[in-house]
Backbone atoms as SQL, in Angstrom:
CREATE TABLE atoms (id INTEGER PRIMARY KEY, chain TEXT, resi INTEGER, resn TEXT, atom TEXT, x REAL, y REAL, z REAL);
INSERT INTO atoms VALUES
  (1, 'A', 1, 'MET', 'N', 204.861, 77.305, 213.718),
  (2, 'A', 1, 'MET', 'CA', 203.433, 77.530, 213.683),
  (3, 'A', 1, 'MET', 'C', 203.128, 78.765, 214.532),
  (4, 'A', 2, 'VAL', 'N', 202.388, 79.686, 213.975),
  (5, 'A', 2, 'VAL', 'CA', 202.077, 80.923, 214.674),
  (6, 'A', 2, 'VAL', 'C', 200.589, 80.938, 215.006),
  (7, 'A', 3, 'TYR', 'N', 200.291, 81.147, 216.262),
  (8, 'A', 3, 'TYR', 'CA', 198.908, 81.253, 216.709),
  (9, 'A', 3, 'TYR', 'C', 198.622, 82.711, 217.018),
  (10, 'A', 4, 'SER', 'N', 197.419, 83.142, 216.715),
  (11, 'A', 4, 'SER', 'CA', 197.076, 84.511, 217.082),
  (12, 'A', 4, 'SER', 'C', 196.751, 84.543, 218.570),
  (13, 'A', 5, 'GLY', 'N', 197.027, 85.668, 219.181),
  (14, 'A', 5, 'GLY', 'CA', 196.757, 85.815, 220.609),
  (15, 'A', 5, 'GLY', 'C', 195.283, 85.664, 220.931),
  (16, 'A', 6, 'LEU', 'N', 194.426, 86.142, 220.037),
  (17, 'A', 6, 'LEU', 'CA', 192.988, 86.040, 220.265),
  (18, 'A', 6, 'LEU', 'C', 192.541, 84.582, 220.244),
  (19, 'A', 7, 'PHE', 'N', 193.088, 83.793, 219.316),
  (20, 'A', 7, 'PHE', 'CA', 192.756, 82.370, 219.256),
  (21, 'A', 7, 'PHE', 'C', 193.169, 81.665, 220.543),
  (22, 'A', 8, 'LEU', 'N', 194.391, 81.930, 221.004),
  (23, 'A', 8, 'LEU', 'CA', 194.865, 81.294, 222.233),
  (24, 'A', 8, 'LEU', 'C', 194.053, 81.737, 223.442),
  (25, 'A', 9, 'ALA', 'N', 193.660, 83.006, 223.475),
  (26, 'A', 9, 'ALA', 'CA', 192.850, 83.500, 224.589),
  (27, 'A', 9, 'ALA', 'C', 191.468, 82.846, 224.589),
  (28, 'A', 10, 'LEU', 'N', 190.869, 82.701, 223.421),
  (29, 'A', 10, 'LEU', 'CA', 189.561, 82.043, 223.343),
  (30, 'A', 10, 'LEU', 'C', 189.665, 80.565, 223.706),
  (31, 'A', 11, 'LEU', 'N', 190.737, 79.919, 223.271),
  (32, 'A', 11, 'LEU', 'CA', 190.957, 78.522, 223.635),
  (33, 'A', 11, 'LEU', 'C', 191.143, 78.384, 225.146),
  (34, 'A', 12, 'THR', 'N', 191.863, 79.318, 225.737),
  (35, 'A', 12, 'THR', 'CA', 192.048, 79.321, 227.187),
  (36, 'A', 12, 'THR', 'C', 190.715, 79.486, 227.902),
  (37, 'A', 13, 'ALA', 'N', 189.884, 80.403, 227.424),
  (38, 'A', 13, 'ALA', 'CA', 188.574, 80.623, 228.045),
  (39, 'A', 13, 'ALA', 'C', 187.710, 79.367, 227.952),
  (40, 'A', 14, 'LEU', 'N', 187.752, 78.700, 226.806),
  (41, 'A', 14, 'LEU', 'CA', 186.977, 77.474, 226.635),
  (42, 'A', 14, 'LEU', 'C', 187.461, 76.380, 227.582),
  (43, 'A', 15, 'LEU', 'N', 188.768, 76.169, 227.632),
  (44, 'A', 15, 'LEU', 'CA', 189.312, 75.138, 228.519),
  (45, 'A', 15, 'LEU', 'C', 189.094, 75.476, 229.987),
  (46, 'A', 16, 'TRP', 'N', 189.130, 76.770, 230.304),
  (47, 'A', 16, 'TRP', 'CA', 188.878, 77.204, 231.672),
  (48, 'A', 16, 'TRP', 'C', 187.435, 76.882, 232.075),
  (49, 'A', 17, 'ALA', 'N', 186.499, 77.111, 231.157),
  (50, 'A', 17, 'ALA', 'CA', 185.097, 76.808, 231.444),
  (51, 'A', 17, 'ALA', 'C', 184.894, 75.309, 231.639),
  (52, 'A', 18, 'VAL', 'N', 185.535, 74.505, 230.804),
  (53, 'A', 18, 'VAL', 'CA', 185.436, 73.050, 230.958),
  (54, 'A', 18, 'VAL', 'C', 186.026, 72.618, 232.294),
  (55, 'A', 19, 'PHE', 'N', 187.178, 73.176, 232.640),
  (56, 'A', 19, 'PHE', 'CA', 187.802, 72.854, 233.923),
  (57, 'A', 19, 'PHE', 'C', 186.890, 73.244, 235.084),
  (58, 'A', 20, 'ASP', 'N', 186.254, 74.406, 234.971),
  (59, 'A', 20, 'ASP', 'CA', 185.359, 74.876, 236.025),
  (60, 'A', 20, 'ASP', 'C', 184.189, 73.916, 236.220),
  (61, 'A', 21, 'LEU', 'N', 183.658, 73.385, 235.122),
  (62, 'A', 21, 'LEU', 'CA', 182.535, 72.453, 235.217),
  (63, 'A', 21, 'LEU', 'C', 182.954, 71.105, 235.790),
  (64, 'A', 22, 'VAL', 'N', 184.145, 70.661, 235.460),
  (65, 'A', 22, 'VAL', 'CA', 184.594, 69.331, 235.869),
  (66, 'A', 22, 'VAL', 'C', 185.199, 69.330, 237.273),
  (67, 'A', 23, 'SER', 'N', 185.833, 70.423, 237.672),
  (68, 'A', 23, 'SER', 'CA', 186.586, 70.415, 238.929),
  (69, 'A', 23, 'SER', 'C', 185.697, 70.341, 240.166),
  (70, 'A', 24, 'ARG', 'N', 184.528, 70.925, 240.134),
  (71, 'A', 24, 'ARG', 'CA', 183.651, 70.891, 241.312),
  (72, 'A', 24, 'ARG', 'C', 183.237, 69.458, 241.666),
  (73, 'A', 25, 'PRO', 'N', 182.672, 68.689, 240.718),
  (74, 'A', 25, 'PRO', 'CA', 182.321, 67.307, 241.081),
  (75, 'A', 25, 'PRO', 'C', 183.534, 66.470, 241.492),
  (76, 'A', 26, 'LEU', 'N', 184.668, 66.671, 240.820),
  (77, 'A', 26, 'LEU', 'CA', 185.863, 65.915, 241.193),
  (78, 'A', 26, 'LEU', 'C', 186.349, 66.288, 242.588),
  (79, 'A', 27, 'SER', 'N', 186.286, 67.560, 242.925),
  (80, 'A', 27, 'SER', 'CA', 186.734, 67.999, 244.249),
  (81, 'A', 27, 'SER', 'C', 185.824, 67.480, 245.347),
  (82, 'A', 28, 'VAL', 'N', 184.524, 67.469, 245.100),
  (83, 'A', 28, 'VAL', 'CA', 183.578, 67.012, 246.124),
  (84, 'A', 28, 'VAL', 'C', 183.760, 65.523, 246.390),
  (85, 'A', 29, 'ARG', 'N', 183.961, 64.740, 245.337),
  (86, 'A', 29, 'ARG', 'CA', 184.103, 63.292, 245.506),
  (87, 'A', 29, 'ARG', 'C', 185.484, 62.870, 245.988),
  (88, 'A', 30, 'SER', 'N', 186.458, 63.740, 245.852),
  (89, 'A', 30, 'SER', 'CA', 187.831, 63.376, 246.180),
  (90, 'A', 30, 'SER', 'C', 188.075, 63.397, 247.683),
  (91, 'A', 31, 'LYS', 'N', 188.839, 62.428, 248.148),
  (92, 'A', 31, 'LYS', 'CA', 189.251, 62.434, 249.548),
  (93, 'A', 31, 'LYS', 'C', 190.499, 63.272, 249.738),
  (94, 'A', 32, 'ASN', 'N', 191.199, 63.552, 248.647),
  (95, 'A', 32, 'ASN', 'CA', 192.430, 64.322, 248.722),
  (96, 'A', 32, 'ASN', 'C', 192.468, 65.349, 247.588),
  (97, 'A', 33, 'PRO', 'N', 191.924, 66.549, 247.827),
  (98, 'A', 33, 'PRO', 'CA', 191.904, 67.562, 246.768),
  (99, 'A', 33, 'PRO', 'C', 193.295, 68.008, 246.331),
  (100, 'A', 34, 'ILE', 'N', 194.301, 67.842, 247.186),
  (101, 'A', 34, 'ILE', 'CA', 195.651, 68.243, 246.789),
  (102, 'A', 34, 'ILE', 'C', 196.149, 67.353, 245.646),
  (103, 'A', 35, 'ALA', 'N', 195.740, 66.087, 245.632),
  (104, 'A', 35, 'ALA', 'CA', 196.128, 65.206, 244.527),
  (105, 'A', 35, 'ALA', 'C', 195.566, 65.730, 243.207),
  (106, 'A', 36, 'LEU', 'N', 194.339, 66.234, 243.221),
  (107, 'A', 36, 'LEU', 'CA', 193.764, 66.825, 242.013),
  (108, 'A', 36, 'LEU', 'C', 194.537, 68.068, 241.598),
  (109, 'A', 37, 'SER', 'N', 194.952, 68.844, 242.571),
  (110, 'A', 37, 'SER', 'CA', 195.723, 70.046, 242.272),
  (111, 'A', 37, 'SER', 'C', 197.056, 69.686, 241.629),
  (112, 'A', 38, 'VAL', 'N', 197.714, 68.664, 242.158),
  (113, 'A', 38, 'VAL', 'CA', 198.991, 68.224, 241.590),
  (114, 'A', 38, 'VAL', 'C', 198.779, 67.724, 240.160),
  (115, 'A', 39, 'LEU', 'N', 197.739, 66.928, 239.941),
  (116, 'A', 39, 'LEU', 'CA', 197.444, 66.429, 238.601),
  (117, 'A', 39, 'LEU', 'C', 197.171, 67.583, 237.636),
  (118, 'A', 40, 'TYR', 'N', 196.386, 68.551, 238.075),
  (119, 'A', 40, 'TYR', 'CA', 196.064, 69.719, 237.250),
  (120, 'A', 40, 'TYR', 'C', 197.334, 70.482, 236.877),
  (121, 'A', 41, 'ASN', 'N', 198.218, 70.686, 237.835),
  (122, 'A', 41, 'ASN', 'CA', 199.452, 71.425, 237.563),
  (123, 'A', 41, 'ASN', 'C', 200.421, 70.625, 236.690),
  (124, 'A', 42, 'ILE', 'N', 200.448, 69.313, 236.836),
  (125, 'A', 42, 'ILE', 'CA', 201.284, 68.494, 235.958),
  (126, 'A', 42, 'ILE', 'C', 200.787, 68.599, 234.516),
  (127, 'A', 43, 'LEU', 'N', 199.466, 68.543, 234.326),
  (128, 'A', 43, 'LEU', 'CA', 198.920, 68.698, 232.972),
  (129, 'A', 43, 'LEU', 'C', 199.258, 70.072, 232.401),
  (130, 'A', 44, 'GLY', 'N', 199.181, 71.102, 233.225),
  (131, 'A', 44, 'GLY', 'CA', 199.567, 72.437, 232.774),
  (132, 'A', 44, 'GLY', 'C', 201.029, 72.502, 232.385),
  (133, 'A', 45, 'GLY', 'N', 201.884, 71.825, 233.142),
  (134, 'A', 45, 'GLY', 'CA', 203.307, 71.783, 232.817),
  (135, 'A', 45, 'GLY', 'C', 203.581, 71.055, 231.512),
  (136, 'A', 46, 'VAL', 'N', 202.833, 69.988, 231.258),
  (137, 'A', 46, 'VAL', 'CA', 202.997, 69.255, 229.998),
  (138, 'A', 46, 'VAL', 'C', 202.628, 70.152, 228.819),
  (139, 'A', 47, 'PHE', 'N', 201.512, 70.882, 228.935),
  (140, 'A', 47, 'PHE', 'CA', 201.127, 71.804, 227.863),
  (141, 'A', 47, 'PHE', 'C', 202.169, 72.904, 227.691),
  (142, 'A', 48, 'ALA', 'N', 202.731, 73.388, 228.785),
  (143, 'A', 48, 'ALA', 'CA', 203.769, 74.421, 228.686),
  (144, 'A', 48, 'ALA', 'C', 205.002, 73.882, 227.963),
  (145, 'A', 49, 'LEU', 'N', 205.378, 72.641, 228.245),
  (146, 'A', 49, 'LEU', 'CA', 206.527, 72.045, 227.554),
  (147, 'A', 49, 'LEU', 'C', 206.263, 71.877, 226.060),
  (148, 'A', 50, 'VAL', 'N', 205.025, 71.546, 225.709),
  (149, 'A', 50, 'VAL', 'CA', 204.682, 71.430, 224.292),
  (150, 'A', 50, 'VAL', 'C', 204.910, 72.765, 223.598),
  (151, 'A', 51, 'PHE', 'N', 204.449, 73.867, 224.205),
  (152, 'A', 51, 'PHE', 'CA', 204.650, 75.177, 223.600),
  (153, 'A', 51, 'PHE', 'C', 206.128, 75.575, 223.614),
  (154, 'A', 52, 'LEU', 'N', 206.875, 75.109, 224.595),
  (155, 'A', 52, 'LEU', 'CA', 208.310, 75.382, 224.629),
  (156, 'A', 52, 'LEU', 'C', 209.009, 74.756, 223.424),
  (157, 'A', 53, 'PHE', 'N', 208.589, 73.553, 223.051),
  (158, 'A', 53, 'PHE', 'CA', 209.205, 72.891, 221.904),
  (159, 'A', 53, 'PHE', 'C', 208.676, 73.419, 220.573),
  (160, 'A', 54, 'ILE', 'N', 207.463, 73.967, 220.561),
  (161, 'A', 54, 'ILE', 'CA', 206.933, 74.560, 219.329),
  (162, 'A', 54, 'ILE', 'C', 207.679, 75.839, 218.998),
  (163, 'A', 55, 'GLU', 'N', 207.987, 76.640, 220.001),
  (164, 'A', 55, 'GLU', 'CA', 208.669, 77.923, 219.814),
  (165, 'A', 55, 'GLU', 'C', 210.001, 77.923, 220.571),
  (166, 'A', 56, 'PRO', 'N', 210.990, 77.115, 220.184),
  (167, 'A', 56, 'PRO', 'CA', 212.211, 76.987, 220.982),
  (168, 'A', 56, 'PRO', 'C', 213.080, 78.242, 221.009),
  (169, 'A', 57, 'GLY', 'N', 213.104, 79.030, 219.962),
  (170, 'A', 57, 'GLY', 'CA', 213.977, 80.197, 219.915),
  (171, 'A', 57, 'GLY', 'C', 213.547, 81.334, 220.815),
  (172, 'A', 58, 'ARG', 'N', 212.312, 81.352, 221.231),
  (173, 'A', 58, 'ARG', 'CA', 211.807, 82.449, 222.056),
  (174, 'A', 58, 'ARG', 'C', 212.311, 82.401, 223.487),
  (175, 'A', 59, 'PHE', 'N', 212.828, 81.288, 223.916),
  (176, 'A', 59, 'PHE', 'CA', 213.231, 81.134, 225.306),
  (177, 'A', 59, 'PHE', 'C', 214.749, 81.077, 225.454),
  (178, 'A', 60, 'ALA', 'N', 215.473, 81.624, 224.506),
  (179, 'A', 60, 'ALA', 'CA', 216.931, 81.547, 224.521),
  (180, 'A', 60, 'ALA', 'C', 217.560, 82.447, 225.584),
  (181, 'A', 61, 'GLY', 'N', 216.905, 83.541, 225.974),
  (182, 'A', 61, 'GLY', 'CA', 217.507, 84.491, 226.903),
  (183, 'A', 61, 'GLY', 'C', 217.119, 84.294, 228.355),
  (184, 'A', 62, 'ILE', 'N', 216.799, 83.080, 228.758),
  (185, 'A', 62, 'ILE', 'CA', 216.385, 82.827, 230.135),
  (186, 'A', 62, 'ILE', 'C', 217.623, 82.800, 231.030),
  (187, 'A', 63, 'THR', 'N', 217.585, 83.602, 232.101),
  (188, 'A', 63, 'THR', 'CA', 218.704, 83.678, 233.044),
  (189, 'A', 63, 'THR', 'C', 218.371, 82.919, 234.323),
  (190, 'A', 64, 'ALA', 'N', 219.355, 82.804, 235.213),
  (191, 'A', 64, 'ALA', 'CA', 219.141, 82.128, 236.499),
  (192, 'A', 64, 'ALA', 'C', 218.121, 82.882, 237.346),
  (193, 'A', 65, 'THR', 'N', 218.119, 84.202, 237.265),
  (194, 'A', 65, 'THR', 'CA', 217.148, 84.999, 238.024),
  (195, 'A', 65, 'THR', 'C', 215.731, 84.710, 237.551),
  (196, 'A', 66, 'ILE', 'N', 215.552, 84.642, 236.250),
  (197, 'A', 66, 'ILE', 'CA', 214.227, 84.340, 235.708),
  (198, 'A', 66, 'ILE', 'C', 213.785, 82.950, 236.146),
  (199, 'A', 67, 'LEU', 'N', 214.687, 81.985, 236.113),
  (200, 'A', 67, 'LEU', 'CA', 214.347, 80.632, 236.560),
  (201, 'A', 67, 'LEU', 'C', 213.997, 80.601, 238.044),
  (202, 'A', 68, 'ALA', 'N', 214.722, 81.356, 238.869),
  (203, 'A', 68, 'ALA', 'CA', 214.437, 81.397, 240.306),
  (204, 'A', 68, 'ALA', 'C', 213.058, 81.998, 240.565),
  (205, 'A', 69, 'PHE', 'N', 212.759, 83.104, 239.898),
  (206, 'A', 69, 'PHE', 'CA', 211.436, 83.713, 240.070),
  (207, 'A', 69, 'PHE', 'C', 210.334, 82.803, 239.539),
  (208, 'A', 70, 'THR', 'N', 210.600, 82.126, 238.444),
  (209, 'A', 70, 'THR', 'CA', 209.614, 81.195, 237.898),
  (210, 'A', 70, 'THR', 'C', 209.346, 80.065, 238.881),
  (211, 'A', 71, 'PHE', 'N', 210.392, 79.546, 239.508),
  (212, 'A', 71, 'PHE', 'CA', 210.213, 78.492, 240.502),
  (213, 'A', 71, 'PHE', 'C', 209.403, 79.000, 241.692),
  (214, 'A', 72, 'LEU', 'N', 209.734, 80.196, 242.189),
  (215, 'A', 72, 'LEU', 'CA', 209.002, 80.775, 243.316),
  (216, 'A', 72, 'LEU', 'C', 207.530, 80.973, 242.970),
  (217, 'A', 73, 'ILE', 'N', 207.266, 81.511, 241.806),
  (218, 'A', 73, 'ILE', 'CA', 205.886, 81.740, 241.391),
  (219, 'A', 73, 'ILE', 'C', 205.151, 80.412, 241.221),
  (220, 'A', 74, 'THR', 'N', 205.843, 79.396, 240.727),
  (221, 'A', 74, 'THR', 'CA', 205.223, 78.084, 240.564),
  (222, 'A', 74, 'THR', 'C', 204.827, 77.495, 241.911),
  (223, 'A', 75, 'VAL', 'N', 205.690, 77.616, 242.905),
  (224, 'A', 75, 'VAL', 'CA', 205.370, 77.115, 244.247),
  (225, 'A', 75, 'VAL', 'C', 204.175, 77.873, 244.827),
  (226, 'A', 76, 'LEU', 'N', 204.193, 79.195, 244.710),
  (227, 'A', 76, 'LEU', 'CA', 203.073, 79.990, 245.225),
  (228, 'A', 76, 'LEU', 'C', 201.781, 79.659, 244.491),
  (229, 'A', 77, 'TYR', 'N', 201.866, 79.484, 243.181),
  (230, 'A', 77, 'TYR', 'CA', 200.678, 79.131, 242.409),
  (231, 'A', 77, 'TYR', 'C', 200.151, 77.761, 242.827),
  (232, 'A', 78, 'GLY', 'N', 201.041, 76.818, 243.102),
  (233, 'A', 78, 'GLY', 'CA', 200.613, 75.504, 243.562),
  (234, 'A', 78, 'GLY', 'C', 199.867, 75.573, 244.882),
  (235, 'A', 79, 'ILE', 'N', 200.327, 76.433, 245.786),
  (236, 'A', 79, 'ILE', 'CA', 199.632, 76.617, 247.066),
  (237, 'A', 79, 'ILE', 'C', 198.243, 77.203, 246.836),
  (238, 'A', 80, 'VAL', 'N', 198.173, 78.210, 245.981),
  (239, 'A', 80, 'VAL', 'CA', 196.875, 78.828, 245.675),
  (240, 'A', 80, 'VAL', 'C', 195.948, 77.815, 245.010),
  (241, 'A', 81, 'GLU', 'N', 196.476, 77.021, 244.113),
  (242, 'A', 81, 'GLU', 'CA', 195.657, 76.035, 243.405),
  (243, 'A', 81, 'GLU', 'C', 195.133, 74.971, 244.365),
  (244, 'A', 82, 'ALA', 'N', 195.962, 74.520, 245.301),
  (245, 'A', 82, 'ALA', 'CA', 195.497, 73.546, 246.293),
  (246, 'A', 82, 'ALA', 'C', 194.403, 74.150, 247.160),
  (247, 'A', 83, 'THR', 'N', 194.566, 75.415, 247.532),
  (248, 'A', 83, 'THR', 'CA', 193.535, 76.106, 248.311),
  (249, 'A', 83, 'THR', 'C', 192.244, 76.207, 247.510),
  (250, 'A', 84, 'GLN', 'N', 192.381, 76.437, 246.213),
  (251, 'A', 84, 'GLN', 'CA', 191.205, 76.548, 245.357),
  (252, 'A', 84, 'GLN', 'C', 190.436, 75.224, 245.302),
  (253, 'A', 85, 'PHE', 'N', 191.146, 74.106, 245.244),
  (254, 'A', 85, 'PHE', 'CA', 190.463, 72.821, 245.230),
  (255, 'A', 85, 'PHE', 'C', 189.741, 72.564, 246.551),
  (256, 'A', 86, 'PHE', 'N', 190.358, 72.954, 247.668),
  (257, 'A', 86, 'PHE', 'CA', 189.666, 72.819, 248.949),
  (258, 'A', 86, 'PHE', 'C', 188.416, 73.690, 248.972),
  (259, 'A', 87, 'ALA', 'N', 188.524, 74.900, 248.455),
  (260, 'A', 87, 'ALA', 'CA', 187.366, 75.801, 248.421),
  (261, 'A', 87, 'ALA', 'C', 186.259, 75.215, 247.560),
  (262, 'A', 88, 'ARG', 'N', 186.610, 74.638, 246.430),
  (263, 'A', 88, 'ARG', 'CA', 185.591, 74.031, 245.567),
  (264, 'A', 88, 'ARG', 'C', 184.901, 72.868, 246.273),
  (265, 'A', 89, 'LYS', 'N', 185.630, 72.181, 247.128),
  (266, 'A', 89, 'LYS', 'CA', 185.039, 71.032, 247.816),
  (267, 'A', 89, 'LYS', 'C', 184.023, 71.466, 248.869),
  (268, 'A', 90, 'TYR', 'N', 184.309, 72.558, 249.571),
  (269, 'A', 90, 'TYR', 'CA', 183.477, 72.911, 250.718),
  (270, 'A', 90, 'TYR', 'C', 182.522, 74.081, 250.479),
  (271, 'A', 91, 'LEU', 'N', 182.702, 74.843, 249.416),
  (272, 'A', 91, 'LEU', 'CA', 181.783, 75.938, 249.106),
  (273, 'A', 91, 'LEU', 'C', 180.745, 75.481, 248.094),
  (274, 'A', 92, 'GLU', 'N', 179.583, 76.106, 248.165),
  (275, 'A', 92, 'GLU', 'CA', 178.572, 75.825, 247.150),
  (276, 'A', 92, 'GLU', 'C', 179.054, 76.358, 245.813),
  (277, 'A', 93, 'VAL', 'N', 178.560, 75.751, 244.751),
  (278, 'A', 93, 'VAL', 'CA', 179.020, 76.120, 243.416),
  (279, 'A', 93, 'VAL', 'C', 178.660, 77.564, 243.071),
  (280, 'A', 94, 'SER', 'N', 177.567, 78.083, 243.608),
  (281, 'A', 94, 'SER', 'CA', 177.190, 79.468, 243.295),
  (282, 'A', 94, 'SER', 'C', 178.213, 80.453, 243.861),
  (283, 'A', 95, 'TYR', 'N', 178.724, 80.194, 245.046),
  (284, 'A', 95, 'TYR', 'CA', 179.737, 81.077, 245.631),
  (285, 'A', 95, 'TYR', 'C', 181.095, 80.911, 244.949),
  (286, 'A', 96, 'SER', 'N', 181.504, 79.662, 244.774),
  (287, 'A', 96, 'SER', 'CA', 182.834, 79.432, 244.207),
  (288, 'A', 96, 'SER', 'C', 182.925, 79.908, 242.762),
  (289, 'A', 97, 'SER', 'N', 181.861, 79.763, 241.994),
  (290, 'A', 97, 'SER', 'CA', 181.901, 80.234, 240.601),
  (291, 'A', 97, 'SER', 'C', 182.098, 81.734, 240.532),
  (292, 'A', 98, 'ILE', 'N', 181.415, 82.463, 241.379),
  (293, 'A', 98, 'ILE', 'CA', 181.567, 83.922, 241.385),
  (294, 'A', 98, 'ILE', 'C', 182.990, 84.297, 241.771),
  (295, 'A', 99, 'LEU', 'N', 183.520, 83.659, 242.799),
  (296, 'A', 99, 'LEU', 'CA', 184.882, 83.979, 243.233),
  (297, 'A', 99, 'LEU', 'C', 185.916, 83.665, 242.164),
  (298, 'A', 100, 'PHE', 'N', 185.808, 82.497, 241.557),
  (299, 'A', 100, 'PHE', 'CA', 186.834, 82.079, 240.616),
  (300, 'A', 100, 'PHE', 'C', 186.690, 82.742, 239.256),
  (301, 'A', 101, 'GLN', 'N', 185.527, 83.291, 238.943),
  (302, 'A', 101, 'GLN', 'CA', 185.374, 84.010, 237.674),
  (303, 'A', 101, 'GLN', 'C', 185.968, 85.411, 237.741),
  (304, 'A', 102, 'LEU', 'N', 186.356, 85.846, 238.914),
  (305, 'A', 102, 'LEU', 'CA', 187.023, 87.140, 239.037),
  (306, 'A', 102, 'LEU', 'C', 188.493, 87.077, 238.627),
  (307, 'A', 103, 'THR', 'N', 189.025, 85.891, 238.448),
  (308, 'A', 103, 'THR', 'CA', 190.440, 85.739, 238.109),
  (309, 'A', 103, 'THR', 'C', 190.846, 86.493, 236.846),
  (310, 'A', 104, 'PRO', 'N', 190.105, 86.400, 235.728),
  (311, 'A', 104, 'PRO', 'CA', 190.527, 87.167, 234.543),
  (312, 'A', 104, 'PRO', 'C', 190.540, 88.675, 234.777),
  (313, 'A', 105, 'VAL', 'N', 189.626, 89.170, 235.592),
  (314, 'A', 105, 'VAL', 'CA', 189.594, 90.606, 235.892),
  (315, 'A', 105, 'VAL', 'C', 190.849, 91.000, 236.663),
  (316, 'A', 106, 'VAL', 'N', 191.233, 90.188, 237.631),
  (317, 'A', 106, 'VAL', 'CA', 192.429, 90.469, 238.421),
  (318, 'A', 106, 'VAL', 'C', 193.680, 90.376, 237.544),
  (319, 'A', 107, 'VAL', 'N', 193.721, 89.394, 236.644),
  (320, 'A', 107, 'VAL', 'CA', 194.873, 89.251, 235.748),
  (321, 'A', 107, 'VAL', 'C', 194.990, 90.458, 234.823),
  (322, 'A', 108, 'LEU', 'N', 193.886, 90.910, 234.257),
  (323, 'A', 108, 'LEU', 'CA', 193.923, 92.077, 233.376),
  (324, 'A', 108, 'LEU', 'C', 194.351, 93.319, 234.151),
  (325, 'A', 109, 'ALA', 'N', 193.829, 93.492, 235.366),
  (326, 'A', 109, 'ALA', 'CA', 194.228, 94.640, 236.186),
  (327, 'A', 109, 'ALA', 'C', 195.715, 94.566, 236.528),
  (328, 'A', 110, 'GLY', 'N', 196.208, 93.372, 236.830),
  (329, 'A', 110, 'GLY', 'CA', 197.635, 93.209, 237.108),
  (330, 'A', 110, 'GLY', 'C', 198.495, 93.521, 235.902),
  (331, 'A', 111, 'ALA', 'N', 198.033, 93.118, 234.719),
  (332, 'A', 111, 'ALA', 'CA', 198.785, 93.426, 233.498),
  (333, 'A', 111, 'ALA', 'C', 198.843, 94.928, 233.263),
  (334, 'A', 112, 'ILE', 'N', 197.753, 95.608, 233.549),
  (335, 'A', 112, 'ILE', 'CA', 197.727, 97.063, 233.365),
  (336, 'A', 112, 'ILE', 'C', 198.637, 97.739, 234.387),
  (337, 'A', 113, 'LEU', 'N', 198.556, 97.311, 235.645),
  (338, 'A', 113, 'LEU', 'CA', 199.327, 97.958, 236.708),
  (339, 'A', 113, 'LEU', 'C', 200.819, 97.639, 236.649),
  (340, 'A', 114, 'PHE', 'N', 201.155, 96.361, 236.518),
  (341, 'A', 114, 'PHE', 'CA', 202.552, 95.964, 236.658),
  (342, 'A', 114, 'PHE', 'C', 203.324, 95.920, 235.344),
  (343, 'A', 115, 'LEU', 'N', 202.639, 95.624, 234.257),
  (344, 'A', 115, 'LEU', 'CA', 203.330, 95.499, 232.977),
  (345, 'A', 115, 'LEU', 'C', 203.159, 96.723, 232.087),
  (346, 'A', 116, 'GLY', 'N', 202.298, 97.642, 232.504),
  (347, 'A', 116, 'GLY', 'CA', 202.068, 98.838, 231.705),
  (348, 'A', 116, 'GLY', 'C', 201.276, 98.552, 230.441),
  (349, 'A', 117, 'SER', 'N', 200.602, 97.426, 230.402),
  (350, 'A', 117, 'SER', 'CA', 199.800, 97.068, 229.237),
  (351, 'A', 117, 'SER', 'C', 198.527, 97.902, 229.236),
  (352, 'A', 118, 'MET', 'N', 198.245, 98.509, 228.116),
  (353, 'A', 118, 'MET', 'CA', 197.052, 99.345, 228.027),
  (354, 'A', 118, 'MET', 'C', 195.865, 98.505, 227.570),
  (355, 'A', 119, 'PRO', 'N', 194.691, 98.722, 228.175),
  (356, 'A', 119, 'PRO', 'CA', 193.509, 97.959, 227.757),
  (357, 'A', 119, 'PRO', 'C', 193.094, 98.334, 226.336),
  (358, 'A', 120, 'ARG', 'N', 192.725, 97.343, 225.577),
  (359, 'A', 120, 'ARG', 'CA', 192.244, 97.550, 224.217),
  (360, 'A', 120, 'ARG', 'C', 190.932, 96.789, 224.048),
  (361, 'A', 121, 'VAL', 'N', 190.235, 97.072, 222.986),
  (362, 'A', 121, 'VAL', 'CA', 188.937, 96.445, 222.751),
  (363, 'A', 121, 'VAL', 'C', 189.078, 94.931, 222.643),
  (364, 'A', 122, 'ARG', 'N', 190.105, 94.453, 221.946),
  (365, 'A', 122, 'ARG', 'CA', 190.275, 93.006, 221.786),
  (366, 'A', 122, 'ARG', 'C', 190.504, 92.324, 223.133),
  (367, 'A', 123, 'LYS', 'N', 191.267, 92.961, 224.018),
  (368, 'A', 123, 'LYS', 'CA', 191.496, 92.393, 225.349),
  (369, 'A', 123, 'LYS', 'C', 190.195, 92.371, 226.138),
  (370, 'A', 124, 'SER', 'N', 189.410, 93.404, 226.003),
  (371, 'A', 124, 'SER', 'CA', 188.138, 93.471, 226.716),
  (372, 'A', 124, 'SER', 'C', 187.185, 92.399, 226.220),
  (373, 'A', 125, 'LEU', 'N', 187.186, 92.119, 224.921),
  (374, 'A', 125, 'LEU', 'CA', 186.333, 91.065, 224.379),
  (375, 'A', 125, 'LEU', 'C', 186.730, 89.705, 224.923),
  (376, 'A', 126, 'VAL', 'N', 188.012, 89.458, 225.056),
  (377, 'A', 126, 'VAL', 'CA', 188.482, 88.195, 225.617),
  (378, 'A', 126, 'VAL', 'C', 188.087, 88.097, 227.079),
  (379, 'A', 127, 'LEU', 'N', 188.133, 89.205, 227.790),
  (380, 'A', 127, 'LEU', 'CA', 187.764, 89.219, 229.201),
  (381, 'A', 127, 'LEU', 'C', 186.301, 88.857, 229.383),
  (382, 'A', 128, 'VAL', 'N', 185.447, 89.310, 228.467),
  (383, 'A', 128, 'VAL', 'CA', 184.015, 89.053, 228.567),
  (384, 'A', 128, 'VAL', 'C', 183.688, 87.610, 228.214),
  (385, 'A', 129, 'SER', 'N', 184.460, 86.999, 227.308),
  (386, 'A', 129, 'SER', 'CA', 184.130, 85.642, 226.840),
  (387, 'A', 129, 'SER', 'C', 184.281, 84.592, 227.899);
């Protein structure tokens, strides 16, 4: 099954918006925001495994170095995600929404700087959505 990149990007934006709406009330009511972060990351891992099984041939060239970097990035992302849940708990929604909506801008800038990806109109439309 082949998905277009634009479809997946729009689906990501939709799910991100839903997560943004749901995470604030859950973080405020939670006594342990790290548990929410762990649950969120486990759900993300399950979705990643689903895509791994949908497209099994694409991941044939994974080396030990790639796995090591992936593990390191996963640990760092988990720390950032736990910090984000704490921030959602203690910051007002007006401040946290502005801060967390900058993430797509930073990701696009990182793709341009580190991956040499050139900005295109379709990417800009996804960024705005």
